[in-house]
C-alpha positions in Angstrom: -109.0 -204.2 -36.8 -106.0 -205.1 -34.8 -103.6 -204.0 -37.5 -105.5 -200.8 -38.0 -105.5 -200.0 -34.3 -101.8 -200.8 -34.1 -101.0 -198.5 -37.0 -103.1 -195.7 -35.5 -101.2 -196.0 -32.3 -97.9 -196.1 -34.2 -98.8 -192.9 -36.0 -99.7 -191.1 -32.9 -96.9 -189.8 -30.7 -96.6 -191.9 -27.6 -96.6 -189.0 -25.3 -99.7 -187.6 -27.0 -101.4 -190.9 -26.6 -100.6 -191.0 -22.9 -102.3 -187.6 -22.5 -105.5 -189.0 -23.9 -105.6 -192.4 -22.2 -103.9 -194.2 -19.4 -101.9 -197.5 -20.1 -104.8 -199.7 -18.9 -107.2 -198.1 -21.5 -104.6 -198.3 -24.3 -103.9 -202.0 -23.6 -107.6 -202.7 -23.2 -108.4 -201.1 -26.6 -105.6 -203.2 -28.3 -106.8 -206.4 -26.5 -110.4 -205.8 -27.5 -109.4 -205.3 -31.1 -107.9 -208.8 -31.1 -111.1 -210.5 -30.1 -113.8 -208.2 -31.4 -114.8 -210.9 -34.0 -113.8 -214.1 -32.2 -116.2 -216.9 -33.1 -117.9 -215.1 -35.9 -120.4 -217.4 -37.7 -120.2 -215.6 -41.0 -123.6 -214.0 -40.8 -124.8 -210.7 -39.6 -127.1 -209.6 -36.8 -130.1 -209.2 -39.1 -129.8 -212.8 -40.3 -129.4 -214.0 -36.7 -132.5 -212.0 -35.6 -134.7 -213.2 -38.5 -133.6 -216.8 -38.2 -134.2 -216.6 -34.5 -130.9 -218.4 -33.9 -129.8 -219.5 -30.4 -127.5 -216.4 -30.3 -130.4 -214.1 -31.2 -132.5 -215.6 -28.4 -129.6 -215.5 -25.9 -128.9 -211.9 -26.6 -132.5 -210.7 -27.1 -131.8 -209.5 -30.6 -129.6 -206.7 -29.3 -126.1 -206.4 -30.8 -126.2 -210.2 -31.1 -122.8 -210.9 -32.6 -121.0 -208.1 -30.7 -122.4 -209.4 -27.4 -121.3 -212.9 -28.3 -117.8 -211.7 -29.3 -117.4 -209.8 -26.1 -118.7 -212.7 -24.0 -116.4 -215.2 -25.7 -113.4 -213.0 -25.4 -114.0 -212.1 -21.8 -114.7 -215.8 -20.9 -111.3 -216.7 -22.4 -109.5 -213.8 -20.5 -111.4 -213.7 -17.2 -114.1 -216.4 -17.1 -114.3 -220.2 -16.7 -112.2 -220.8 -19.9 -109.3 -218.7 -18.7 -106.0 -220.6 -18.5 -103.2 -219.8 -16.0 -100.6 -219.6 -18.8 -102.4 -216.8 -20.5 -103.7 -214.9 -17.5 -102.5 -211.5 -18.5 -104.5 -209.9 -15.6 -102.9 -212.0 -12.9 -101.1 -209.1 -11.3 -103.8 -206.5 -11.9 -105.9 -205.0 -9.2 -109.6 -205.8 -9.2 -110.3 -202.1 -10.0 -108.0 -202.2 -13.1 -109.6 -205.5 -14.2 -113.1 -203.9 -13.9 -112.0 -200.8 -15.8 -110.3 -202.8 -18.5 -113.5 -204.9 -19.0 -115.6 -201.7 -19.3 -113.3 -200.4 -22.0 -113.3 -203.7 -23.9 -117.1 -204.2 -23.7 -117.7 -200.6 -24.9 -115.3 -200.9 -27.7 -116.6 -204.2 -28.9 -120.3 -203.3 -28.6 -119.5 -200.1 -30.4 -118.8 -202.1 -33.5 -122.5 -202.8 -33.9 -123.1 -201.0 -37.2 -126.8 -200.5 -36.4 -125.9 -197.9 -33.9 -124.0 -195.8 -36.5 -126.9 -194.9 -38.7 -130.2 -193.3 -37.8 -133.1 -192.2 -39.9 
């Protein structure tokens, strides 16, 4: 996903991209692409739900893996597992951090394929 996102951004004119999104949003999209599958157990949400795994219980059977990926990524970037040497948000305002987190959460949760098909 990161490679695809990077290629998409390369194909789009930089000035055009800046008209669509601000730099915080662009960076947040690239960053979320890097951790959208972090910690993936090799199963899917349906398996997690039917097996009543700890993840399924924790996330109430809703976008189980996507919620886990988002939580793990945000924990590494902003939470208790954050390290000073990789604190990319150190000089950001609180508002920018909140906005970046919203973009990252939405883009990761948006990868839940169950939301892409309706009957």
